[in-house]
C-alpha positions as CSV (number, residue, x, y, z in Angstrom):
1,M,-0.6,4.8,19.0
2,D,-3.7,4.6,16.8
3,G,-6.7,5.3,19.4
4,A,-9.6,3.2,17.3
5,T,-6.8,0.0,17.6
6,G,-4.8,0.8,20.3
7,I,-1.9,-0.3,18.3
8,V,1.2,1.8,18.1
9,N,1.4,2.9,14.1
10,P,-0.5,0.8,12.2
11,I,-0.4,-0.4,8.7
12,P,-3.8,-0.8,7.4
13,Y,-5.0,-3.0,4.5
14,G,-5.5,0.3,2.4
15,R,-5.7,3.8,2.9
16,Q,-6.0,6.8,0.4
17,S,-2.9,9.2,-0.4
18,I,-3.7,12.8,-0.3
19,S,-1.3,15.6,-1.8
20,E,-0.8,19.4,-1.0
21,E,-2.3,19.5,-4.2
22,D,-5.1,18.0,-3.9
23,I,-6.1,19.8,-0.9
24,Q,-5.2,22.8,-2.9
25,A,-7.7,21.6,-5.7
26,V,-10.6,21.1,-3.4
27,V,-9.5,24.9,-2.0
28,D,-10.1,26.3,-5.3
29,V,-13.2,25.0,-5.4
30,L,-14.7,26.0,-2.2
31,R,-13.2,29.8,-3.0
32,S,-14.9,29.1,-6.4
33,D,-19.1,29.5,-7.2
34,W,-19.3,26.2,-7.8
35,I,-19.2,23.3,-5.0
36,T,-22.4,21.2,-6.2
37,Q,-22.7,20.8,-10.2
38,G,-20.0,22.3,-11.9
39,P,-16.9,22.6,-15.0
40,R,-14.9,20.4,-12.3
41,I,-17.2,17.7,-13.0
42,T,-16.9,18.0,-16.9
43,E,-13.2,17.8,-16.6
44,F,-12.9,15.2,-14.7
45,E,-15.7,13.1,-17.0
46,A,-12.4,14.1,-19.9
47,A,-9.7,13.3,-18.4
48,L,-11.2,9.7,-16.6
49,A,-12.2,8.6,-20.4
50,D,-8.9,10.1,-21.9
51,S,-7.2,8.1,-19.0
52,V,-8.5,4.6,-19.8
53,G,-9.0,5.2,-23.3
54,A,-12.9,5.1,-23.8
55,A,-15.4,7.9,-25.9
56,D,-17.0,9.1,-22.8
57,A,-17.3,9.0,-18.4
58,V,-20.2,9.7,-16.6
59,A,-19.1,10.7,-12.8
60,C,-21.7,9.4,-10.0
61,S,-21.5,9.4,-6.4
62,S,-20.1,5.8,-5.9
63,G,-19.3,3.0,-7.3
64,T,-22.7,1.1,-6.3
65,A,-24.3,3.9,-7.8
66,A,-21.9,3.6,-10.9
67,L,-23.4,-0.6,-11.4
68,H,-26.7,0.8,-10.7
69,L,-26.8,3.5,-13.2
70,I,-25.3,0.7,-15.7
71,M,-28.3,-1.7,-14.9
72,C,-30.7,1.1,-15.1
73,A,-29.3,2.2,-18.9
74,L,-29.5,-1.5,-19.8
75,G,-33.0,-1.0,-19.3
76,L,-33.6,-4.2,-16.8
77,G,-36.2,-5.6,-15.1
78,P,-37.9,-8.5,-13.5
79,E,-37.8,-10.6,-17.0
80,D,-34.0,-10.5,-17.4
81,V,-30.9,-12.5,-15.8
82,V,-27.5,-11.0,-14.3
83,V,-24.4,-13.3,-14.4
84,T,-21.7,-12.4,-12.4
85,T,-19.3,-14.0,-10.0
86,P,-20.2,-14.9,-6.1
87,L,-16.3,-13.8,-5.3
88,T,-17.3,-9.9,-5.5
89,F,-18.2,-7.3,-2.8
90,L,-22.3,-6.7,-2.6
91,A,-22.9,-4.0,-4.7
92,T,-22.4,-5.9,-7.8
93,A,-25.2,-8.2,-7.6
94,N,-27.4,-5.7,-5.7
95,A,-27.2,-3.2,-8.7
96,A,-29.0,-5.7,-10.9
97,R,-31.2,-6.3,-8.1
98,F,-32.2,-2.8,-7.9
99,T,-34.2,-3.3,-11.2
100,S,-35.5,-6.5,-9.7
101,A,-33.5,-8.7,-12.4
102,R,-32.7,-12.5,-11.5
103,V,-28.9,-13.2,-10.6
104,V,-27.1,-15.9,-11.4
105,F,-24.0,-16.5,-10.0
106,C,-21.4,-18.3,-12.1
107,D,-17.9,-19.9,-9.9
108,I,-14.8,-18.3,-10.3
109,D,-11.1,-19.8,-11.9
110,P,-9.2,-21.3,-8.6
111,E,-6.5,-20.0,-10.5
112,T,-6.9,-16.3,-10.8
113,F,-9.9,-15.6,-8.6
114,N,-11.6,-14.2,-11.6
115,L,-15.3,-15.8,-13.3
116,D,-14.5,-18.9,-14.8
117,P,-15.1,-18.1,-19.1
118,N,-15.7,-22.3,-19.5
119,R,-18.6,-21.7,-16.4
120,F,-19.6,-18.9,-17.9
121,E,-20.2,-20.8,-21.4
122,A,-22.0,-23.2,-19.6
123,I,-24.8,-20.6,-18.2
124,A,-24.9,-18.6,-21.6
125,K,-26.4,-21.9,-23.0
126,E,-29.1,-22.5,-21.1
127,A,-29.9,-19.5,-19.4
128,T,-33.4,-17.7,-20.3
129,G,-34.4,-14.0,-20.4
130,R,-35.7,-11.1,-21.9
131,K,-32.3,-9.5,-21.9
132,K,-29.1,-11.5,-20.4
133,V,-26.5,-9.6,-19.2
134,V,-23.1,-10.8,-18.1
135,V,-20.8,-8.5,-15.5
136,P,-17.1,-9.8,-15.3
137,V,-15.4,-8.4,-12.1
138,H,-11.7,-7.6,-12.4
139,F,-10.9,-9.2,-8.5
140,A,-8.0,-7.7,-7.3
141,G,-7.2,-5.4,-10.3
142,L,-7.2,-8.4,-12.4
143,P,-8.4,-7.9,-15.3
144,C,-10.7,-11.3,-16.2
145,D,-10.2,-13.1,-20.1
146,M,-12.6,-10.2,-21.4
147,P,-11.4,-11.3,-24.8
148,A,-13.1,-14.8,-24.0
149,I,-16.4,-13.6,-21.9
150,H,-17.0,-11.2,-24.9
151,G,-17.0,-13.8,-27.5
152,I,-19.0,-16.5,-25.3
153,A,-21.5,-13.6,-25.3
154,D,-21.5,-12.7,-28.8
155,R,-22.1,-16.3,-29.3
156,Y,-25.3,-16.8,-27.0
157,G,-27.0,-12.7,-27.2
158,W,-25.6,-12.1,-24.0
159,M,-24.6,-8.2,-23.2
160,V,-20.8,-7.6,-21.4
161,V,-20.5,-4.8,-19.0
162,E,-17.6,-4.6,-16.7
163,D,-17.1,-4.4,-13.3
164,G,-13.9,-2.5,-12.5
165,C,-14.3,-1.1,-9.2
166,H,-10.6,-2.8,-8.6
167,A,-8.9,-2.4,-12.1
168,L,-8.3,1.8,-12.3
169,G,-5.2,1.4,-14.4
170,A,-5.0,-2.8,-14.7
171,A,-4.7,-4.0,-18.6
172,Y,-4.6,-7.0,-20.8
173,E,-3.6,-7.8,-24.0
174,N,-5.0,-9.5,-26.6
175,A,-3.7,-12.0,-29.1
176,T,-1.6,-10.1,-31.3
177,G,-0.2,-8.1,-28.1
178,E,-2.4,-4.5,-28.8
179,E,-2.9,-3.5,-24.8
180,T,-6.7,-2.8,-23.8
181,K,-6.3,-0.7,-20.4
182,V,-9.9,-1.9,-18.0
183,G,-12.4,0.9,-19.2
184,A,-11.6,1.4,-22.2
185,S,-14.8,-0.9,-22.9
186,R,-13.7,-2.5,-26.2
187,D,-15.2,-6.3,-24.7
188,S,-18.3,-4.6,-23.5
189,L,-20.5,-1.8,-23.2
190,M,-19.8,0.0,-20.3
191,T,-17.2,-0.6,-17.2
192,A,-18.1,1.0,-13.7
193,F,-15.4,2.2,-11.1
194,S,-15.0,3.2,-7.4
195,F,-13.2,6.0,-5.7
196,H,-13.3,5.3,-2.9
197,P,-10.1,6.2,0.0
198,V,-8.8,2.3,-0.6
199,K,-9.0,1.7,-4.4
200,A,-6.5,3.6,-6.6
201,I,-7.6,6.9,-6.9
202,T,-10.0,8.6,-4.5
203,T,-12.8,11.1,-4.4
204,G,-13.6,10.3,-0.4
205,E,-16.7,8.5,-2.2
206,G,-17.8,8.5,-5.9
207,G,-17.9,6.5,-8.9
208,A,-18.2,6.3,-12.7
209,V,-19.5,4.5,-16.2
210,T,-17.5,4.5,-18.7
211,T,-18.4,3.7,-22.1
212,N,-18.5,4.1,-26.0
213,D,-21.9,4.5,-26.6
214,P,-23.2,8.1,-26.7
215,G,-26.4,6.7,-26.2
216,L,-26.0,4.8,-23.1
217,A,-23.9,8.0,-21.8
218,S,-27.0,9.9,-22.3
219,R,-28.9,7.0,-19.8
220,L,-26.2,7.3,-17.8
221,R,-26.6,11.2,-17.2
222,Q,-30.7,11.1,-16.9
223,F,-30.6,8.4,-14.2
224,R,-28.1,10.2,-12.1
225,N,-29.8,13.2,-12.3
226,H,-33.3,12.2,-11.1
227,G,-34.6,11.0,-14.5
228,T,-34.6,14.5,-15.9
229,E,-34.1,15.8,-19.4
230,K,-33.2,19.3,-20.4
231,N,-32.4,18.8,-24.0
232,P,-35.6,20.7,-25.7
233,E,-35.2,18.3,-29.1
234,K,-36.7,15.5,-26.5
235,F,-39.3,17.4,-24.5
236,R,-42.8,15.5,-24.9
237,Y,-44.3,18.5,-24.2
238,P,-42.7,21.4,-25.7
239,E,-45.4,23.9,-24.7
240,F,-44.3,23.7,-21.2
241,G,-40.7,23.8,-22.6
242,M,-40.8,26.6,-25.5
243,D,-41.6,30.0,-25.6
244,G,-42.2,30.4,-29.2
245,E,-39.3,29.8,-30.8
246,A,-36.8,29.7,-28.0
247,P,-36.8,27.2,-25.1
248,N,-37.3,27.9,-21.8
249,P,-34.0,27.7,-19.9
250,W,-35.6,27.1,-16.4
251,Y,-37.4,24.0,-17.9
252,Y,-37.1,20.4,-17.4
253,E,-38.8,17.0,-17.9
254,M,-38.7,14.1,-15.7
255,T,-39.0,11.4,-18.3
256,V,-37.8,7.9,-16.3
257,L,-37.6,7.3,-12.6
258,G,-34.6,8.6,-11.6
259,Y,-31.9,8.9,-8.5
260,N,-30.1,11.6,-7.4
261,Y,-26.6,9.9,-7.9
262,R,-24.6,13.2,-8.9
263,M,-20.8,14.3,-8.1
264,T,-19.6,17.3,-6.7
265,D,-17.8,19.7,-8.0
266,L,-15.6,19.1,-4.5
267,Q,-15.0,15.3,-5.0
268,A,-14.4,15.9,-8.6
269,A,-11.8,18.1,-8.3
270,L,-9.7,16.1,-5.9
271,G,-10.5,13.3,-8.3
272,R,-8.7,15.0,-11.2
273,S,-5.7,16.1,-9.2
274,Q,-5.7,12.2,-8.1
275,L,-5.6,10.9,-11.5
276,E,-2.2,13.0,-12.4
277,R,-0.3,10.3,-10.1
278,L,-3.0,7.4,-11.4
279,S,0.3,5.9,-13.3
280,R,3.0,6.3,-10.3
281,F,0.5,4.9,-8.2
282,I,-0.1,1.5,-9.8
283,R,3.6,1.6,-10.5
284,R,4.2,1.4,-6.5
285,R,1.4,-0.6,-6.3
286,R,3.4,-3.4,-8.7
287,E,6.3,-2.8,-6.6
288,I,4.9,-3.7,-3.2
289,A,2.9,-6.8,-4.7
290,Q,6.6,-8.0,-6.3
291,R,8.2,-7.5,-3.1
292,Y,5.6,-9.5,-1.4
293,Q,6.0,-12.7,-3.8
294,A,9.7,-12.6,-3.4
295,A,9.3,-12.8,0.4
296,F,6.5,-15.8,0.3
297,A,7.9,-17.3,-2.7
298,D,9.4,-20.4,0.0
299,I,6.9,-20.6,2.6
300,P,4.9,-23.6,1.3
301,L,1.8,-22.8,2.9
302,I,1.2,-19.8,1.0
303,R,-0.2,-19.3,-2.5
304,F,-0.7,-16.1,-4.6
305,Q,-3.3,-15.3,-7.5
306,K,-1.8,-16.2,-10.9
307,I,-1.3,-13.3,-13.2
308,P,-1.3,-14.7,-16.5
309,A,1.2,-13.2,-19.2
310,G,0.4,-10.3,-21.0
311,Y,-2.1,-9.1,-17.9
312,H,-1.2,-6.2,-16.1
313,S,-2.8,-6.0,-12.6
314,A,-3.7,-2.8,-10.3
315,W,-3.2,-4.6,-7.3
316,H,-5.9,-2.9,-5.7
317,L,-6.1,-6.3,-3.2
318,F,-2.9,-8.1,-2.3
319,V,-4.5,-11.6,-1.1
320,L,-2.4,-14.8,0.7
321,L,-4.1,-17.7,0.3
322,I,-2.9,-19.7,3.5
323,D,-3.1,-23.2,4.7
324,F,-5.1,-22.6,8.4
325,K,-5.6,-26.6,8.7
326,K,-1.8,-27.3,8.1
327,L,-1.2,-24.4,9.8
328,G,-2.6,-25.3,13.0
329,K,-4.2,-21.6,13.5
330,S,-7.2,-20.5,12.4
331,R,-7.7,-17.4,10.2
332,C,-9.0,-15.7,13.1
333,A,-5.7,-15.9,15.6
334,V,-3.4,-15.2,12.4
335,M,-5.0,-11.8,11.9
336,E,-4.9,-11.1,16.0
337,S,-1.1,-11.9,15.7
338,L,-0.4,-9.8,13.1
339,R,-2.8,-6.8,14.8
340,E,-0.4,-7.4,18.0
341,N,2.5,-6.4,15.4
342,G,0.7,-3.8,14.1
343,V,-0.5,-5.1,10.2
344,L,-4.3,-4.9,10.0
345,T,-5.4,-7.2,7.8
346,Q,-9.1,-7.9,6.0
347,V,-10.7,-10.6,4.2
348,H,-12.1,-9.6,0.7
349,Y,-14.9,-11.2,0.6
350,L,-17.4,-14.0,1.9
351,P,-18.8,-14.9,-1.5
352,L,-22.2,-13.9,-2.1
353,H,-24.3,-17.0,-2.3
354,L,-23.6,-17.6,1.6
355,Q,-25.2,-14.3,2.2
356,P,-28.5,-14.7,4.1
357,Y,-29.9,-12.2,1.7
358,Y,-29.2,-14.6,-1.7
359,R,-30.0,-17.5,0.1
360,D,-33.1,-16.9,0.9
361,T,-33.5,-15.1,-2.6
362,L,-32.1,-18.1,-4.6
363,G,-31.9,-20.7,-2.3
364,T,-27.8,-20.6,-2.7
365,G,-25.9,-22.5,0.1
366,P,-22.8,-24.0,0.8
367,V,-21.2,-26.2,-1.8
368,D,-22.7,-25.0,-4.6
369,F,-19.6,-22.9,-6.0
370,P,-16.7,-25.0,-4.8
371,N,-13.8,-22.7,-6.0
372,A,-15.2,-19.6,-4.6
373,E,-16.0,-21.5,-1.0
374,A,-12.3,-22.9,-1.5
375,Y,-11.0,-19.4,-1.8
376,Y,-12.8,-18.0,1.1
377,E,-11.8,-20.3,3.6
378,R,-7.8,-19.3,2.9
379,A,-8.7,-15.7,2.2
380,L,-6.2,-13.1,3.7
381,S,-5.4,-9.4,2.0
382,I,-2.4,-8.0,4.0
383,P,-1.7,-4.2,3.3
384,L,-1.2,-2.5,0.0
385,F,-1.0,0.7,-0.7
386,P,0.9,3.7,-2.3
387,A,2.2,5.2,0.7
388,M,3.5,2.5,2.1
389,A,7.0,3.2,2.8
390,A,10.3,0.8,2.6
391,E,10.3,-0.1,6.3
392,D,6.5,-0.2,6.2
393,V,6.6,-3.0,3.3
394,A,9.6,-4.7,5.6
395,R,7.5,-4.8,8.6
396,V,4.3,-6.3,7.2
397,I,6.7,-9.2,5.6
398,Q,8.4,-9.9,8.8
399,A,5.0,-10.1,10.9
400,V,3.9,-12.5,7.9
401,R,6.7,-14.9,8.1
402,E,6.7,-14.8,12.4
403,V,3.6,-15.6,12.2
404,L,3.3,-18.2,9.3
405,T,7.0,-19.7,10.3
406,G,7.7,-18.9,13.4
């Protein structure tokens, strides 16, 4: 029995998978000379960049920090505008607000649950700002239509950055069949990732930004570390940083207002070990998703996220859209019935335009984004994580079918 829930062997909607190799990697760091800022971070960054096909990766303390670093690296401020979907976690829009940029929401495609490119184009034609940025969110692990979004952004002078916090391990194909992994940043400037325990890999808490622009990578690292600069060639007051022709090894300058968003070697060692199993994790997530799709295909009250041809989801979440009105049960009642059967569920997410802060700040409210709201009325996330055994998946299927079909 789980002490927190009072349920015998409850199955959560998500959970980390920790191996003995992961534990040993962290122990090795604890026994080393470095536990905070050391060589494991560089190793993890290189492995992550290689994994997604990007030139560089900058590790940081969380996915939220990754998104905020992106906004800082772009130099956003009060005269700038950021467009994103209302169907995302708070951090996507909040990161823009941290810089005082103006947030504009764009409704979702009702089939894929991702930002609708056509609706974005209507916004892109009219929106004004010193800098204009669009942040597509790869919801539940399904890549957005990045070629379309990039094309629209290019036509109207927008910058593109990706919220890939759900989508490490996901990929999409272009018109010629060439595959692009989320994080390769071919259709964007930068991509943010999260390594929270329910994500594809975990570092406990942690995040990263991938990019192919060395200038942006440098700015990301500077904002990550209090805004400091240690390169003697960039010192503004070298008389304090140089001893004749030689740089003083202790000297640094703070040239921008930065943050302590650093990852530790302990976290990086765990992440590096987890990356070794990323393909295995994603393969298992896809197997479970396929079992769910087959098991629930005959229930007319349910529909799933549409996966377009050539798109390969990382399946961070498996969301059921349930017609609770036709079912004659509330979402809370369904969740409680599943809970009694040992199946724990979650709702991802209340659309951001309905959150009190954004209602107050932007003047948004119900009916403003009907597709996102229609999604929210029916959404329920059921358990999906690599450590689920076959019997766990069977328990979830049985419980869902019993609750929804009697």
